[in-house]
N, C-alpha and C positions, 0 to 999 in steps of 0.2 A: 569764691562761693557766691551763689545767687540766693537772695532772700526775698520773700514776698512779705509785705507789711500792710498793716492797717494803722492809720494814725489820725491825729486831730490837729488842724492848723490853728493859728492864733485867733481866728474868728469862730472856732468851734465846729467847723465843717469837717466831715469825715473824708479821709483820703486813703486810697489804696494804690499799690504799685509794686514794682520789682526793682531791686538795685543789686549791684555787685559789690561785695566787701570781702575782706580777708577773714573776718570773724564776726561774731554776733555783736561784740562791743563796738567794732568798727562800723557796723551797719547802724547801730543806735547813734553813734557820733555823727554820722553823715545825715541822719534825719534831724538831729538837733541843729546842725549847721544850717539846714534848709528852713529852720523855723517851725518844724512840726514835731509833735510829741507822739512817739510810738505807743500804740495800744497792744498790738499783736505782731510778732515777728517769727517767721517760720523759714526754715531752709527749704528752698524750692528744689525738689528732687526731679532730676531729668529722667524720664522714662526710657526704656530700652528702644533704641532706634536702629533699624537694620541698615546695612550698607546700601541696599537698593533704595530705601526711602530717603537716605541722605542725598542720593544723586537724582532723586525724582525731580523732574522739572516742574516749575510753577506754571499752571495753565493761565491763559489770559483771563478767562472767566473768573478764576479765583482772585486775581488782582482786582478786577472790577468789583467783586463782592466785598473785598476788603475795604476799598475806597468808599463804597456805599455804606457799609456798616460803621466806618469811622465817622462819616458825615452825619449819620443818624444819631450816633452817641453824642457827638459834639452839639448837634442841634437840640438835643433833649436836655442840655445843661450839664452833661458829664464833663469833667475836666480832662485835659489832654493826657495827663499821667494815668488817670483811672481808665481812660479809653484804651490806652496801650495795654494795661493790665488785663482788662476784660477781653480784649481781642486775643491776647496771648493764651488765656485760659480756654477760649472757645476754639482756637485754631489747632487742628490736628496735623496739618502739614508741617513736617520738621523744618524744612528750609524757610517756609513762610514765618514760622514761629521764631526762628533765629533772626530773621530780618526785622521782625517786630521788636525783638530784644535789642538789636543794634540801633534801631530807630529811637527806642525809648532811652537807651543810654546816651545817645548823642543829644537828645533834647534835654535830658536831665543835666547834661554837662554844660548847658548854656547855649547850644547851637540852635539856630532857627529850624522850624519844622520843614520848611521848603528846602533848605540847604541839606538837612539830614536825609530827607526823602530822595534827593537827587543822588546821594552817595550810595544808596542801597542798590541791590541787584534787580530791583523791580523794573521791568521794561515798560516804562510809561511814556506816552507821547510828550513832547516838549510843552504843549499847552497845559498839561496837568501841573507841571512845575511852575509855570507862569501864573496860573490861577491860584496855586497854593501860596506863592510869594505875595500876590495881590491880596489874598485873603488875610494873611498875617499883617500886612500893612494897614488894612482897613478894619481889622478886628472881627472879620466875618469869615473865619476859616471854615466853619461848618457850611456856609453858603457856597464857598469856593469849591469845596470837595463835593458838594451835592451837584453843582454844575459839571464838574469833572466826571462824576459817575454817570450823569445823564448823557454826556457826549461820548464817553467810552461805551456805554450800552448801545447808543445809536450806531457807532462805528462797527461794533460787533454784529449788530442786526443787519447792517448793510453788507458786511462780509458774508454772513450766512445766506442772505438772499442772492448774492452774486454766485456763491458756490452752488446753490440750488438751480440757478438759471443756467449754469454751465454743464450740469449733469447730462441733459438730453443731447445737446450738440456734441458733447464728448463721446457719448455712446455711439452716435451716428458716425463720427469720425473714426473711432476705433473699429467699428463694424466694417466700414468701407475699406480701411487699411487691411483688415483681416481678409476680406473678400479678394482684394487685389493680390495679396501675398499668395492666397490659395490658387488663384488663376494662373499667376506667373510660375508657381512652383509645381503644380500638378497638371493643369489643363493644357497650357501652352506647350510644354515639352511633348505631350502626347500627339498634338497636332503636328509638331515639328517632325516627330518620328514617322507619322503617316505621309507627310509631304516630302521627306528626304528621298533623294534619288529620282524625283519626278521633275520634269521640266514644266513647272507651273509659274506663270508670270503673276506674282502677287503685288498688290498695291504697296506703296512705300510704307504706309502706316502698319499694314499687316506684317511686312518684313521686319520692321522695327520691333513690333510686339513679340514676334517669334524669337528673334535674336536676344531680346531682353529676357524672355522666359528661359531660354537655354542657358544664358549667363547666370541667372539667379539660381537655377537648378544645379549648376555645376559649382558655384561658389557660395552656397548658402551659409556655410560655417563662417567664412570671411565677412559676409554681410551681417550676420548676427553679431559677431564680435565688434564690427564697426558701429552698429547701432548701440550696443552696450556701452562702449567707450564714449560715444557721442552723448549718451544720456548722463554718464558720470561726469563728463566735462561740463554739461549744462548745469547740473546740480552744484558742482564745485564752484564754477565761476558765478553762478546765480546767487551765491551768498553775498556777493559784493553789490551794494545798493546802486553803484554807478553802472554796473553791467545790467542790472534789472531795469534801470531807467532807460538805458540805451536800447535794450530789447523791446521795451514797451513802446518807445518812440518809433522804432523800425516797424513794429507790427501795426501801429496806428497809421 
């Protein structure tokens, strides 16, 4: 069972958080072991979650927002345990909420924040883990997470600008490909029909264009299937980072 609690530590400061226990008495015992006195203890009810929401992927922008919110909470003086509890209550994404629970349980179990963060399914760049580890070592975890959030936001902004910059040339390329396909599929075969049976001495380039158009018109199903399988192969092998790096190097 999962319990949410409000408690007071030895210095009189209020603490809130979430813990897993077999019963209410077990939860109280865990709090006393940690040296805090429980004031309020409630069973945390899990709301209904659909199958689709369980499988919903976590967007990169949601991860960035999570890091930024955690940095803001820690910078304002909120403890790590209370920050986890606050973020869990504010997060509606079921998978993200579960990861926060996993992160909270690992930290409460004595594991370092950076180490626990690396074990989650959050897809974060390596520099985020390095900054988190350095922040723990120097006692400035809030500053480390703030710098991580700033760099993540910068990376996301650069990706957005790159996508926007590629829209216009992509439209031009696709339009050009469509025009070429139309010419070879419909226009060239008509000229081939007009010129068939006539003793016309055509330039080499014109002869090549006519024969290519006739081939495309006669084997268009095979060509479409080849393009579909080629696209599927590119998507499949493109998942491998080594393949993507090799393709990028070749294009450069």
